[in-house]
N, CA, C, O and the ligand as a Tripos MOL2 file, in Angstrom:
@<TRIPOS>MOLECULE
protein
  317   315    80     0     0
PROTEIN
NO_CHARGES

@<TRIPOS>ATOM
      1 N         250.0300   90.9880  101.4660 N.3       1 MET1
      2 CA        248.6350   90.5080  101.5540 C.3       1 MET1
      3 C         247.7150   91.4330  100.7520 C.2       1 MET1
      4 O         247.8200   92.6570  100.8230 O.2       1 MET1
      5 N         246.8240   90.8200   99.9980 N.am      2 ARG2
      6 CA        245.9000   91.6130   99.1910 C.3       2 ARG2
      7 C         244.9070   92.3540  100.0810 C.2       2 ARG2
      8 O         244.5510   91.8890  101.1640 O.2       2 ARG2
      9 N         244.4660   93.5170   99.5990 N.am      3 LEU3
     10 CA        243.5600   94.3570  100.3750 C.3       3 LEU3
     11 C         242.2630   93.6170  100.6950 C.2       3 LEU3
     12 O         241.7480   93.6980  101.8100 O.2       3 LEU3
     13 N         241.7490   92.9010   99.7110 N.am      4 GLN4
     14 CA        240.4970   92.1710   99.8910 C.3       4 GLN4
     15 C         240.6110   91.1750  101.0450 C.2       4 GLN4
     16 O         239.6960   91.0100  101.8530 O.2       4 GLN4
     17 N         241.7570   90.5290  101.0860 N.am      5 GLU5
     18 CA        242.0150   89.5320  102.1100 C.3       5 GLU5
     19 C         242.0510   90.1900  103.4970 C.2       5 GLU5
     20 O         241.5300   89.6500  104.4730 O.2       5 GLU5
     21 N         242.6700   91.3520  103.5540 N.am      6 THR6
     22 CA        242.7690   92.0840  104.8130 C.3       6 THR6
     23 C         241.3870   92.4660  105.3150 C.2       6 THR6
     24 O         241.0760   92.3240  106.4970 O.2       6 THR6
     25 N         240.5670   92.9520  104.3970 N.am      7 ARG7
     26 CA        239.1920   93.3420  104.7700 C.3       7 ARG7
     27 C         238.4400   92.1420  105.3300 C.2       7 ARG7
     28 O         237.7090   92.2490  106.3150 O.2       7 ARG7
     29 N         238.6370   91.0000  104.6810 N.am      8 TRP8
     30 CA        237.9360   89.7960  105.0970 C.3       8 TRP8
     31 C         238.3560   89.4040  106.5120 C.2       8 TRP8
     32 O         237.5240   89.0220  107.3350 O.2       8 TRP8
     33 N         239.6400   89.5030  106.7800 N.am      9 LEU9
     34 CA        240.1410   89.1420  108.1040 C.3       9 LEU9
     35 C         239.6190   90.1000  109.1650 C.2       9 LEU9
     36 O         239.3170   89.6880  110.2850 O.2       9 LEU9
     37 N         239.5140   91.3720  108.8130 N.am     10 LEU10
     38 CA        239.0030   92.3650  109.7560 C.3      10 LEU10
     39 C         237.5480   92.0690  110.1000 C.2      10 LEU10
     40 O         237.1370   92.1390  111.2590 O.2      10 LEU10
     41 N         236.7750   91.7360  109.0600 N.am     11 ARG11
     42 CA        235.3650   91.4360  109.2720 C.3      11 ARG11
     43 C         235.2110   90.1980  110.1500 C.2      11 ARG11
     44 O         234.3090   90.1040  110.9820 O.2      11 ARG11
     45 N         236.1240   89.2560  109.9330 N.am     12 MET12
     46 CA        236.0850   88.0210  110.6850 C.3      12 MET12
     47 C         236.2140   88.3040  112.1800 C.2      12 MET12
     48 O         235.5410   87.6820  113.0030 O.2      12 MET12
     49 N         237.0770   89.2400  112.5120 N.am     13 LYS13
     50 CA        237.2900   89.5840  113.9130 C.3      13 LYS13
     51 C         236.0530   90.2740  114.4870 C.2      13 LYS13
     52 O         235.7710   90.1730  115.6810 O.2      13 LYS13
     53 N         235.3180   90.9780  113.6150 N.am     14 ASN14
     54 CA        234.1610   91.7320  114.0820 C.3      14 ASN14
     55 C         232.9050   90.8820  114.2390 C.2      14 ASN14
     56 O         231.9510   91.2790  114.9090 O.2      14 ASN14
     57 N         232.9190   89.7180  113.6180 N.am     15 ALA15
     58 CA        231.7450   88.8730  113.6890 C.3      15 ALA15
     59 C         231.5110   88.4250  115.1290 C.2      15 ALA15
     60 O         232.4490   88.0750  115.8450 O.2      15 ALA15
     61 N         230.2660   88.4430  115.5330 N.am     16 THR16
     62 CA        229.9520   88.0100  116.8860 C.3      16 THR16
     63 C         229.2360   86.6710  116.8440 C.2      16 THR16
     64 O         228.0620   86.5780  116.4850 O.2      16 THR16
     65 N         229.9710   85.6440  117.2170 N.am     17 LEU17
     66 CA        229.3800   84.3120  117.2920 C.3      17 LEU17
     67 C         229.2710   83.9400  118.7630 C.2      17 LEU17
     68 O         230.2010   84.1480  119.5420 O.2      17 LEU17
     69 N         228.1130   83.3840  119.1300 N.am     18 ASP18
     70 CA        227.9030   82.9480  120.5040 C.3      18 ASP18
     71 C         228.6200   81.6090  120.7070 C.2      18 ASP18
     72 O         228.2510   80.6150  120.0810 O.2      18 ASP18
     73 N         229.6410   81.5700  121.5740 N.am     19 PRO19
     74 CA        230.4110   80.3300  121.7890 C.3      19 PRO19
     75 C         229.5250   79.1460  122.1590 C.2      19 PRO19
     76 O         229.7770   78.0210  121.7260 O.2      19 PRO19
     77 N         228.4860   79.3940  122.9590 N.am     20 ASP20
     78 CA        227.5850   78.3090  123.3640 C.3      20 ASP20
     79 C         226.8270   77.7460  122.1690 C.2      20 ASP20
     80 O         226.6400   76.5350  122.0500 O.2      20 ASP20
     81 N         226.3880   78.6520  121.2750 N.am     21 GLU21
     82 CA        225.6580   78.2170  120.0850 C.3      21 GLU21
     83 C         226.5490   77.4010  119.1680 C.2      21 GLU21
     84 O         226.1300   76.3810  118.6200 O.2      21 GLU21
     85 N         227.7950   77.8630  119.0050 N.am     22 VAL22
     86 CA        228.7450   77.1520  118.1470 C.3      22 VAL22
     87 C         229.0060   75.7580  118.7090 C.2      22 VAL22
     88 O         229.0290   74.7720  117.9730 O.2      22 VAL22
     89 N         229.2010   75.6940  120.0280 N.am     23 LEU23
     90 CA        229.5040   74.4170  120.6700 C.3      23 LEU23
     91 C         228.3380   73.4430  120.5740 C.2      23 LEU23
     92 O         228.5470   72.2690  120.2660 O.2      23 LEU23
     93 N         227.1170   73.9000  120.8280 N.am     24 SER24
     94 CA        225.9780   72.9800  120.7720 C.3      24 SER24
     95 C         225.7060   72.5400  119.3360 C.2      24 SER24
     96 O         225.2890   71.4050  119.1040 O.2      24 SER24
     97 N         225.9410   73.4290  118.3750 N.am     25 ALA25
     98 CA        225.7750   73.0390  116.9680 C.3      25 ALA25
     99 C         226.8130   71.9950  116.5880 C.2      25 ALA25
    100 O         226.5170   71.0700  115.8320 O.2      25 ALA25
    101 N         228.0350   72.1370  117.1100 N.am     26 ALA26
    102 CA        229.1020   71.1740  116.8290 C.3      26 ALA26
    103 C         228.7520   69.8140  117.4390 C.2      26 ALA26
    104 O         228.9910   68.7680  116.8340 O.2      26 ALA26
    105 N         228.1870   69.8470  118.6350 N.am     27 GLU27
    106 CA        227.7910   68.5910  119.2820 C.3      27 GLU27
    107 C         226.6840   67.9050  118.4980 C.2      27 GLU27
    108 O         226.6850   66.6830  118.3500 O.2      27 GLU27
    109 N         225.7230   68.7060  117.9890 N.am     28 GLU28
    110 CA        224.6460   68.1320  117.1800 C.3      28 GLU28
    111 C         225.2000   67.4800  115.9240 C.2      28 GLU28
    112 O         224.7300   66.4240  115.5020 O.2      28 GLU28
    113 N         226.2080   68.1190  115.3280 N.am     29 GLN29
    114 CA        226.8430   67.5450  114.1340 C.3      29 GLN29
    115 C         227.5100   66.2310  114.4790 C.2      29 GLN29
    116 O         227.4330   65.2640  113.7220 O.2      29 GLN29
    117 N         228.1680   66.2040  115.6310 N.am     30 MET30
    118 CA        228.9020   65.0170  116.0530 C.3      30 MET30
    119 C         227.9780   63.8100  116.2100 C.2      30 MET30
    120 O         228.3380   62.6790  115.8810 O.2      30 MET30
    121 N         226.7620   64.0870  116.7290 N.am     31 PHE31
    122 CA        225.8270   62.9900  116.9610 C.3      31 PHE31
    123 C         224.8470   62.8210  115.8060 C.2      31 PHE31
    124 O         223.8770   62.0700  115.9180 O.2      31 PHE31
    125 N         225.0930   63.5060  114.7130 N.am     32 GLY32
    126 CA        224.2870   63.3400  113.5150 C.3      32 GLY32
    127 C         222.8920   63.9250  113.6030 C.2      32 GLY32
    128 O         221.9920   63.4850  112.8890 O.2      32 GLY32
    129 N         222.6980   64.9110  114.4680 N.am     33 LEU33
    130 CA        221.3710   65.4970  114.6310 C.3      33 LEU33
    131 C         221.1770   66.7620  113.8060 C.2      33 LEU33
    132 O         220.0520   67.2230  113.6160 O.2      33 LEU33
    133 N         222.2550   67.3050  113.3300 N.am     34 GLY34
    134 CA        222.1360   68.5430  112.5760 C.3      34 GLY34
    135 C         223.3730   68.8010  111.7460 C.2      34 GLY34
    136 O         224.3790   68.1070  111.8880 O.2      34 GLY34
    137 N         223.3050   69.7700  110.9040 N.am     35 ASN35
    138 CA        224.4800   70.1370  110.1140 C.3      35 ASN35
    139 C         224.5260   71.6490  109.9290 C.2      35 ASN35
    140 O         224.4840   72.1740  108.8160 O.2      35 ASN35
    141 N         224.6140   72.3220  111.0720 N.am     36 SER36
    142 CA        224.6410   73.7780  111.0010 C.3      36 SER36
    143 C         226.0670   74.3040  110.9010 C.2      36 SER36
    144 O         227.0400   73.6640  111.2990 O.2      36 SER36
    145 N         226.1240   75.4880  110.3560 N.am     37 GLY37
    146 CA        227.3770   76.2110  110.3090 C.3      37 GLY37
    147 C         227.0700   77.6680  110.5820 C.2      37 GLY37
    148 O         225.9070   78.0640  110.6710 O.2      37 GLY37
    149 N         228.1120   78.4570  110.7140 N.am     38 PHE38
    150 CA        227.9100   79.8730  110.9930 C.3      38 PHE38
    151 C         228.7490   80.7160  110.0400 C.2      38 PHE38
    152 O         229.8540   80.3410  109.6470 O.2      38 PHE38
    153 N         228.1830   81.8680  109.6840 N.am     39 CYS39
    154 CA        228.9130   82.8280  108.8650 C.3      39 CYS39
    155 C         229.7490   83.6900  109.8000 C.2      39 CYS39
    156 O         229.2050   84.3470  110.6870 O.2      39 CYS39
    157 N         231.0680   83.6960  109.6100 N.am     40 VAL40
    158 CA        231.9140   84.4880  110.4880 C.3      40 VAL40
    159 C         231.9160   85.9550  110.0750 C.2      40 VAL40
    160 O         232.5120   86.7990  110.7440 O.2      40 VAL40
    161 N         231.2450   86.2480  108.9660 N.am     41 SER41
    162 CA        231.1610   87.6310  108.5110 C.3      41 SER41
    163 C         229.9830   88.3530  109.1670 C.2      41 SER41
    164 O         230.1430   89.4450  109.7120 O.2      41 SER41
    165 N         228.7930   87.7330  109.1090 N.am     42 CYS42
    166 CA        227.6130   88.3980  109.6600 C.3      42 CYS42
    167 C         227.0570   87.6800  110.8840 C.2      42 CYS42
    168 O         226.1740   88.2060  111.5610 O.2      42 CYS42
    169 N         227.5730   86.4680  111.1770 N.am     43 GLY43
    170 CA        227.1450   85.7500  112.3740 C.3      43 GLY43
    171 C         225.8980   84.9070  112.2040 C.2      43 GLY43
    172 O         225.4210   84.3030  113.1650 O.2      43 GLY43
    173 N         225.3590   84.8570  110.9840 N.am     44 GLU44
    174 CA        224.1290   84.1160  110.7230 C.3      44 GLU44
    175 C         224.3650   82.5980  110.7770 C.2      44 GLU44
    176 O         225.3540   82.0950  110.2450 O.2      44 GLU44
    177 N         223.4270   81.8740  111.4350 N.am     45 GLU45
    178 CA        223.5190   80.4170  111.4580 C.3      45 GLU45
    179 C         222.9070   79.8600  110.1870 C.2      45 GLU45
    180 O         221.8890   80.3640  109.7120 O.2      45 GLU45
    181 N         223.5250   78.8160  109.6270 N.am     46 GLN46
    182 CA        222.9980   78.2390  108.3980 C.3      46 GLN46
    183 C         222.9340   76.7290  108.4770 C.2      46 GLN46
    184 O         223.7490   76.0840  109.1370 O.2      46 GLN46
    185 N         221.9380   76.1760  107.7830 N.am     47 ASP47
    186 CA        221.7790   74.7290  107.7420 C.3      47 ASP47
    187 C         222.4820   74.1650  106.5150 C.2      47 ASP47
    188 O         222.8000   74.8930  105.5740 O.2      47 ASP47
    189 N         222.7180   72.8600  106.5410 N.am     48 GLY48
    190 CA        223.2880   72.1860  105.3770 C.3      48 GLY48
    191 C         224.7540   72.4780  105.1620 C.2      48 GLY48
    192 O         225.2280   72.5130  104.0260 O.2      48 GLY48
    193 N         225.4750   72.6880  106.2500 N.am     49 VAL49
    194 CA        226.9090   72.9580  106.1510 C.3      49 VAL49
    195 C         227.6730   71.7310  106.6500 C.2      49 VAL49
    196 O         227.3690   71.2020  107.7190 O.2      49 VAL49
    197 N         228.6400   71.2900  105.8990 N.am     50 ASP50
    198 CA        229.4610   70.1560  106.3340 C.3      50 ASP50
    199 C         230.1970   70.5390  107.6150 C.2      50 ASP50
    200 O         230.5700   71.6970  107.8010 O.2      50 ASP50
    201 N         230.4100   69.5390  108.5150 N.am     51 PRO51
    202 CA        231.1300   69.8270  109.7680 C.3      51 PRO51
    203 C         232.4760   70.4990  109.5300 C.2      51 PRO51
    204 O         232.9020   71.3610  110.2990 O.2      51 PRO51
    205 N         233.1420   70.0860  108.4410 N.am     52 ASP52
    206 CA        234.4510   70.6710  108.1560 C.3      52 ASP52
    207 C         234.3980   71.6730  107.0080 C.2      52 ASP52
    208 O         235.4060   71.9600  106.3620 O.2      52 ASP52
    209 N         233.1900   72.1990  106.7710 N.am     53 GLY53
    210 CA        233.0240   73.1830  105.7060 C.3      53 GLY53
    211 C         233.8080   74.4510  105.9880 C.2      53 GLY53
    212 O         233.8460   74.9270  107.1220 O.2      53 GLY53
    213 N         234.4290   74.9930  104.9590 N.am     54 ARG54
    214 CA        235.2060   76.2240  105.1140 C.3      54 ARG54
    215 C         234.9340   77.1440  103.9390 C.2      54 ARG54
    216 O         235.0600   76.7360  102.7850 O.2      54 ARG54
    217 N         234.5610   78.3830  104.2280 N.am     55 GLY55
    218 CA        234.4190   79.3720  103.1710 C.3      55 GLY55
    219 C         233.2570   79.1480  102.2310 C.2      55 GLY55
    220 O         233.3240   79.5140  101.0580 O.2      55 GLY55
    221 N         232.1770   78.5430  102.7400 N.am     56 ASP56
    222 CA        230.9760   78.4210  101.9200 C.3      56 ASP56
    223 C         230.2930   79.7830  101.7850 C.2      56 ASP56
    224 O         230.4800   80.6670  102.6210 O.2      56 ASP56
    225 N         229.5030   79.9390  100.7250 N.am     57 GLU57
    226 CA        228.8330   81.2120  100.5110 C.3      57 GLU57
    227 C         227.6800   81.3940  101.4910 C.2      57 GLU57
    228 O         226.8870   80.4760  101.7000 O.2      57 GLU57
    229 N         227.5900   82.5700  102.0850 N.am     58 CYS58
    230 CA        226.5500   82.8770  103.0510 C.3      58 CYS58
    231 C         225.2600   83.2790  102.3450 C.2      58 CYS58
    232 O         225.2640   84.1290  101.4540 O.2      58 CYS58
    233 N         224.1460   82.6500  102.7570 N.am     59 GLU59
    234 CA        222.8490   82.9750  102.1530 C.3      59 GLU59
    235 C         222.3910   84.3620  102.5700 C.2      59 GLU59
    236 O         221.5640   84.9820  101.9010 O.2      59 GLU59
    237 N         222.9300   84.8380  103.6690 N.am     60 CYS60
    238 CA        222.4920   86.1110  104.2270 C.3      60 CYS60
    239 C         223.2670   87.3000  103.6590 C.2      60 CYS60
    240 O         222.6660   88.2450  103.1480 O.2      60 CYS60
    241 N         224.6000   87.2560  103.7450 N.am     61 CYS61
    242 CA        225.3800   88.4180  103.3140 C.3      61 CYS61
    243 C         226.1610   88.1820  102.0240 C.2      61 CYS61
    244 O         226.7490   89.1120  101.4710 O.2      61 CYS61
    245 N         226.1670   86.9130  101.5370 N.am     62 GLY62
    246 CA        226.8350   86.6430  100.2720 C.3      62 GLY62
    247 C         228.3320   86.4330  100.3700 C.2      62 GLY62
    248 O         228.9780   86.1150   99.3720 O.2      62 GLY62
    249 N         228.8950   86.6070  101.5590 N.am     63 GLU63
    250 CA        230.3350   86.4010  101.7270 C.3      63 GLU63
    251 C         230.6460   84.9070  101.7600 C.2      63 GLU63
    252 O         229.8360   84.1030  102.2230 O.2      63 GLU63
    253 N         231.8060   84.5530  101.2710 N.am     64 GLU64
    254 CA        232.2200   83.1520  101.3530 C.3      64 GLU64
    255 C         232.8920   82.9460  102.6970 C.2      64 GLU64
    256 O         234.1070   82.7690  102.7900 O.2      64 GLU64
    257 N         232.0650   82.9750  103.7400 N.am     65 ALA65
    258 CA        232.5980   82.9790  105.1050 C.3      65 ALA65
    259 C         231.8150   82.0580  106.0270 C.2      65 ALA65
    260 O         231.7860   82.2640  107.2410 O.2      65 ALA65
    261 N         231.1770   81.0370  105.4490 N.am     66 VAL66
    262 CA        230.4180   80.1020  106.2690 C.3      66 VAL66
    263 C         231.2850   78.8820  106.6030 C.2      66 VAL66
    264 O         231.8450   78.2320  105.7190 O.2      66 VAL66
    265 N         231.3780   78.5960  107.8950 N.am     67 TYR67
    266 CA        232.1910   77.4710  108.3610 C.3      67 TYR67
    267 C         231.3120   76.4850  109.1200 C.2      67 TYR67
    268 O         230.3550   76.8790  109.7860 O.2      67 TYR67
    269 N         231.6430   75.2040  109.0150 N.am     68 GLY68
    270 CA        230.9260   74.1940  109.7810 C.3      68 GLY68
    271 C         231.1710   74.4030  111.2610 C.2      68 GLY68
    272 O         232.2220   74.9030  111.6600 O.2      68 GLY68
    273 N         230.1900   74.0160  112.0810 N.am     69 ALA69
    274 CA        230.2940   74.2560  113.5210 C.3      69 ALA69
    275 C         231.5390   73.5950  114.1240 C.2      69 ALA69
    276 O         232.2290   74.1910  114.9510 O.2      69 ALA69
    277 N         231.8150   72.3610  113.7020 N.am     70 GLN70
    278 CA        232.9940   71.6810  114.2570 C.3      70 GLN70
    279 C         234.2830   72.3770  113.8570 C.2      70 GLN70
    280 O         235.2470   72.4340  114.6200 O.2      70 GLN70
    281 N         234.2730   72.9050  112.6370 N.am     71 GLU71
    282 CA        235.4400   73.6350  112.1580 C.3      71 GLU71
    283 C         235.6550   74.8850  113.0120 C.2      71 GLU71
    284 O         236.7860   75.2460  113.3380 O.2      71 GLU71
    285 N         234.5470   75.5350  113.3660 N.am     72 LEU72
    286 CA        234.6400   76.7570  114.1870 C.3      72 LEU72
    287 C         235.1760   76.4450  115.5840 C.2      72 LEU72
    288 O         235.9090   77.2410  116.1700 O.2      72 LEU72
    289 N         234.7990   75.2730  116.1090 N.am     73 VAL73
    290 CA        235.3230   74.8650  117.4210 C.3      73 VAL73
    291 C         236.8410   74.7240  117.3360 C.2      73 VAL73
    292 O         237.5760   75.1730  118.2160 O.2      73 VAL73
    293 N         237.2970   74.0810  116.2390 N.am     74 LEU74
    294 CA        238.7410   73.9010  116.0420 C.3      74 LEU74
    295 C         239.4370   75.2500  115.9060 C.2      74 LEU74
    296 O         240.5940   75.4090  116.2960 O.2      74 LEU74
    297 N         238.7140   76.2170  115.3460 N.am     75 MET75
    298 CA        239.2880   77.5570  115.1350 C.3      75 MET75
    299 C         239.2360   78.4090  116.3960 C.2      75 MET75
    300 O         239.7430   79.5300  116.4180 O.2      75 MET75
    301 N         238.6160   77.8680  117.4530 N.am     76 GLY76
    302 CA        238.6070   78.5910  118.7190 C.3      76 GLY76
    303 C         237.3820   79.4530  118.9710 C.2      76 GLY76
    304 O         237.3860   80.2830  119.8800 O.2      76 GLY76
    305 N         236.3260   79.2650  118.1730 N.am     77 TYR77
    306 CA        235.1260   80.0860  118.3420 C.3      77 TYR77
    307 C         234.2240   79.6110  119.4770 C.2      77 TYR77
    308 O         233.2600   80.2920  119.8280 O.2      77 TYR77
    309 N         234.5270   78.4530  120.0510 N.am     78 ALA78
    310 CA        233.6610   77.9360  121.1040 C.3      78 ALA78
    311 C         234.1300   78.3790  122.4910 C.2      78 ALA78
    312 O         233.6950   77.8290  123.5030 O.2      78 ALA78
    313 N         234.9860   79.3400  122.5300 N.am     79 GLY79
    314 CA        235.4390   79.9080  123.7990 C.3      79 GLY79
    315 C         236.6320   79.1780  124.4050 C.2      79 GLY79
    316 O         237.1100   79.5580  125.4740 O.2      79 GLY79
    317 ZN        226.9290   86.1010  106.2710 Zn       80 ZN80
@<TRIPOS>BOND
     1     1     2 1
     2     2     3 1
     3     3     4 2
     4     3     5 am
     5     5     6 1
     6     6     7 1
     7     7     8 2
     8     7     9 am
     9     9    10 1
    10    10    11 1
    11    11    12 2
    12    11    13 am
    13    13    14 1
    14    14    15 1
    15    15    16 2
    16    15    17 am
    17    17    18 1
    18    18    19 1
    19    19    20 2
    20    19    21 am
    21    21    22 1
    22    22    23 1
    23    23    24 2
    24    23    25 am
    25    25    26 1
    26    26    27 1
    27    27    28 2
    28    27    29 am
    29    29    30 1
    30    30    31 1
    31    31    32 2
    32    31    33 am
    33    33    34 1
    34    34    35 1
    35    35    36 2
    36    35    37 am
    37    37    38 1
    38    38    39 1
    39    39    40 2
    40    39    41 am
    41    41    42 1
    42    42    43 1
    43    43    44 2
    44    43    45 am
    45    45    46 1
    46    46    47 1
    47    47    48 2
    48    47    49 am
    49    49    50 1
    50    50    51 1
    51    51    52 2
    52    51    53 am
    53    53    54 1
    54    54    55 1
    55    55    56 2
    56    55    57 am
    57    57    58 1
    58    58    59 1
    59    59    60 2
    60    59    61 am
    61    61    62 1
    62    62    63 1
    63    63    64 2
    64    63    65 am
    65    65    66 1
    66    66    67 1
    67    67    68 2
    68    67    69 am
    69    69    70 1
    70    70    71 1
    71    71    72 2
    72    71    73 am
    73    73    74 1
    74    74    75 1
    75    75    76 2
    76    75    77 am
    77    77    78 1
    78    78    79 1
    79    79    80 2
    80    79    81 am
    81    81    82 1
    82    82    83 1
    83    83    84 2
    84    83    85 am
    85    85    86 1
    86    86    87 1
    87    87    88 2
    88    87    89 am
    89    89    90 1
    90    90    91 1
    91    91    92 2
    92    91    93 am
    93    93    94 1
    94    94    95 1
    95    95    96 2
    96    95    97 am
    97    97    98 1
    98    98    99 1
    99    99   100 2
   100    99   101 am
   101   101   102 1
   102   102   103 1
   103   103   104 2
   104   103   105 am
   105   105   106 1
   106   106   107 1
   107   107   108 2
   108   107   109 am
   109   109   110 1
   110   110   111 1
   111   111   112 2
   112   111   113 am
   113   113   114 1
   114   114   115 1
   115   115   116 2
   116   115   117 am
   117   117   118 1
   118   118   119 1
   119   119   120 2
   120   119   121 am
   121   121   122 1
   122   122   123 1
   123   123   124 2
   124   123   125 am
   125   125   126 1
   126   126   127 1
   127   127   128 2
   128   127   129 am
   129   129   130 1
   130   130   131 1
   131   131   132 2
   132   131   133 am
   133   133   134 1
   134   134   135 1
   135   135   136 2
   136   135   137 am
   137   137   138 1
   138   138   139 1
   139   139   140 2
   140   139   141 am
   141   141   142 1
   142   142   143 1
   143   143   144 2
   144   143   145 am
   145   145   146 1
   146   146   147 1
   147   147   148 2
   148   147   149 am
   149   149   150 1
   150   150   151 1
   151   151   152 2
   152   151   153 am
   153   153   154 1
   154   154   155 1
   155   155   156 2
   156   155   157 am
   157   157   158 1
   158   158   159 1
   159   159   160 2
   160   159   161 am
   161   161   162 1
   162   162   163 1
   163   163   164 2
   164   163   165 am
   165   165   166 1
   166   166   167 1
   167   167   168 2
   168   167   169 am
   169   169   170 1
   170   170   171 1
   171   171   172 2
   172   171   173 am
   173   173   174 1
   174   174   175 1
   175   175   176 2
   176   175   177 am
   177   177   178 1
   178   178   179 1
   179   179   180 2
   180   179   181 am
   181   181   182 1
   182   182   183 1
   183   183   184 2
   184   183   185 am
   185   185   186 1
   186   186   187 1
   187   187   188 2
   188   187   189 am
   189   189   190 1
   190   190   191 1
   191   191   192 2
   192   191   193 am
   193   193   194 1
   194   194   195 1
   195   195   196 2
   196   195   197 am
   197   197   198 1
   198   198   199 1
   199   199   200 2
   200   199   201 am
   201   201   202 1
   202   202   203 1
   203   203   204 2
   204   203   205 am
   205   205   206 1
   206   206   207 1
   207   207   208 2
   208   207   209 am
   209   209   210 1
   210   210   211 1
   211   211   212 2
   212   211   213 am
   213   213   214 1
   214   214   215 1
   215   215   216 2
   216   215   217 am
   217   217   218 1
   218   218   219 1
   219   219   220 2
   220   219   221 am
   221   221   222 1
   222   222   223 1
   223   223   224 2
   224   223   225 am
   225   225   226 1
   226   226   227 1
   227   227   228 2
   228   227   229 am
   229   229   230 1
   230   230   231 1
   231   231   232 2
   232   231   233 am
   233   233   234 1
   234   234   235 1
   235   235   236 2
   236   235   237 am
   237   237   238 1
   238   238   239 1
   239   239   240 2
   240   239   241 am
   241   241   242 1
   242   242   243 1
   243   243   244 2
   244   243   245 am
   245   245   246 1
   246   246   247 1
   247   247   248 2
   248   247   249 am
   249   249   250 1
   250   250   251 1
   251   251   252 2
   252   251   253 am
   253   253   254 1
   254   254   255 1
   255   255   256 2
   256   255   257 am
   257   257   258 1
   258   258   259 1
   259   259   260 2
   260   259   261 am
   261   261   262 1
   262   262   263 1
   263   263   264 2
   264   263   265 am
   265   265   266 1
   266   266   267 1
   267   267   268 2
   268   267   269 am
   269   269   270 1
   270   270   271 1
   271   271   272 2
   272   271   273 am
   273   273   274 1
   274   274   275 1
   275   275   276 2
   276   275   277 am
   277   277   278 1
   278   278   279 1
   279   279   280 2
   280   279   281 am
   281   281   282 1
   282   282   283 1
   283   283   284 2
   284   283   285 am
   285   285   286 1
   286   286   287 1
   287   287   288 2
   288   287   289 am
   289   289   290 1
   290   290   291 1
   291   291   292 2
   292   291   293 am
   293   293   294 1
   294   294   295 1
   295   295   296 2
   296   295   297 am
   297   297   298 1
   298   298   299 1
   299   299   300 2
   300   299   301 am
   301   301   302 1
   302   302   303 1
   303   303   304 2
   304   303   305 am
   305   305   306 1
   306   306   307 1
   307   307   308 2
   308   307   309 am
   309   309   310 1
   310   310   311 1
   311   311   312 2
   312   311   313 am
   313   313   314 1
   314   314   315 1
   315   315   316 2
@<TRIPOS>SUBSTRUCTURE
     1 MET1         2 RESIDUE 1 A MET
     2 ARG2         6 RESIDUE 1 A ARG
     3 LEU3        10 RESIDUE 1 A LEU
     4 GLN4        14 RESIDUE 1 A GLN
     5 GLU5        18 RESIDUE 1 A GLU
     6 THR6        22 RESIDUE 1 A THR
     7 ARG7        26 RESIDUE 1 A ARG
     8 TRP8        30 RESIDUE 1 A TRP
     9 LEU9        34 RESIDUE 1 A LEU
    10 LEU10       38 RESIDUE 1 A LEU
    11 ARG11       42 RESIDUE 1 A ARG
    12 MET12       46 RESIDUE 1 A MET
    13 LYS13       50 RESIDUE 1 A LYS
    14 ASN14       54 RESIDUE 1 A ASN
    15 ALA15       58 RESIDUE 1 A ALA
    16 THR16       62 RESIDUE 1 A THR
    17 LEU17       66 RESIDUE 1 A LEU
    18 ASP18       70 RESIDUE 1 A ASP
    19 PRO19       74 RESIDUE 1 A PRO
    20 ASP20       78 RESIDUE 1 A ASP
    21 GLU21       82 RESIDUE 1 A GLU
    22 VAL22       86 RESIDUE 1 A VAL
    23 LEU23       90 RESIDUE 1 A LEU
    24 SER24       94 RESIDUE 1 A SER
    25 ALA25       98 RESIDUE 1 A ALA
    26 ALA26      102 RESIDUE 1 A ALA
    27 GLU27      106 RESIDUE 1 A GLU
    28 GLU28      110 RESIDUE 1 A GLU
    29 GLN29      114 RESIDUE 1 A GLN
    30 MET30      118 RESIDUE 1 A MET
    31 PHE31      122 RESIDUE 1 A PHE
    32 GLY32      126 RESIDUE 1 A GLY
    33 LEU33      130 RESIDUE 1 A LEU
    34 GLY34      134 RESIDUE 1 A GLY
    35 ASN35      138 RESIDUE 1 A ASN
    36 SER36      142 RESIDUE 1 A SER
    37 GLY37      146 RESIDUE 1 A GLY
    38 PHE38      150 RESIDUE 1 A PHE
    39 CYS39      154 RESIDUE 1 A CYS
    40 VAL40      158 RESIDUE 1 A VAL
    41 SER41      162 RESIDUE 1 A SER
    42 CYS42      166 RESIDUE 1 A CYS
    43 GLY43      170 RESIDUE 1 A GLY
    44 GLU44      174 RESIDUE 1 A GLU
    45 GLU45      178 RESIDUE 1 A GLU
    46 GLN46      182 RESIDUE 1 A GLN
    47 ASP47      186 RESIDUE 1 A ASP
    48 GLY48      190 RESIDUE 1 A GLY
    49 VAL49      194 RESIDUE 1 A VAL
    50 ASP50      198 RESIDUE 1 A ASP
    51 PRO51      202 RESIDUE 1 A PRO
    52 ASP52      206 RESIDUE 1 A ASP
    53 GLY53      210 RESIDUE 1 A GLY
    54 ARG54      214 RESIDUE 1 A ARG
    55 GLY55      218 RESIDUE 1 A GLY
    56 ASP56      222 RESIDUE 1 A ASP
    57 GLU57      226 RESIDUE 1 A GLU
    58 CYS58      230 RESIDUE 1 A CYS
    59 GLU59      234 RESIDUE 1 A GLU
    60 CYS60      238 RESIDUE 1 A CYS
    61 CYS61      242 RESIDUE 1 A CYS
    62 GLY62      246 RESIDUE 1 A GLY
    63 GLU63      250 RESIDUE 1 A GLU
    64 GLU64      254 RESIDUE 1 A GLU
    65 ALA65      258 RESIDUE 1 A ALA
    66 VAL66      262 RESIDUE 1 A VAL
    67 TYR67      266 RESIDUE 1 A TYR
    68 GLY68      270 RESIDUE 1 A GLY
    69 ALA69      274 RESIDUE 1 A ALA
    70 GLN70      278 RESIDUE 1 A GLN
    71 GLU71      282 RESIDUE 1 A GLU
    72 LEU72      286 RESIDUE 1 A LEU
    73 VAL73      290 RESIDUE 1 A VAL
    74 LEU74      294 RESIDUE 1 A LEU
    75 MET75      298 RESIDUE 1 A MET
    76 GLY76      302 RESIDUE 1 A GLY
    77 TYR77      306 RESIDUE 1 A TYR
    78 ALA78      310 RESIDUE 1 A ALA
    79 GLY79      314 RESIDUE 1 A GLY
    80 ZN80       317 GROUP 0 **** ****
């Protein structure tokens, strides 16, 4: 595994996402009320993310670590 990849995975584990926030954002996406995603690197919530978005660039930290809320639920971030 490349070093860069390892660093990214480590940061991912350190990101603090609120499971309740992820879940409610996913529900909003499901009912067409919103399209938020979260950066798993810095934890920042972002608008305009596809429900199944993976690895979009973060407006806050610049990492390609923004995932759609529904995708995060599938990944186990909703607790
Ligand atoms: Zn970020």
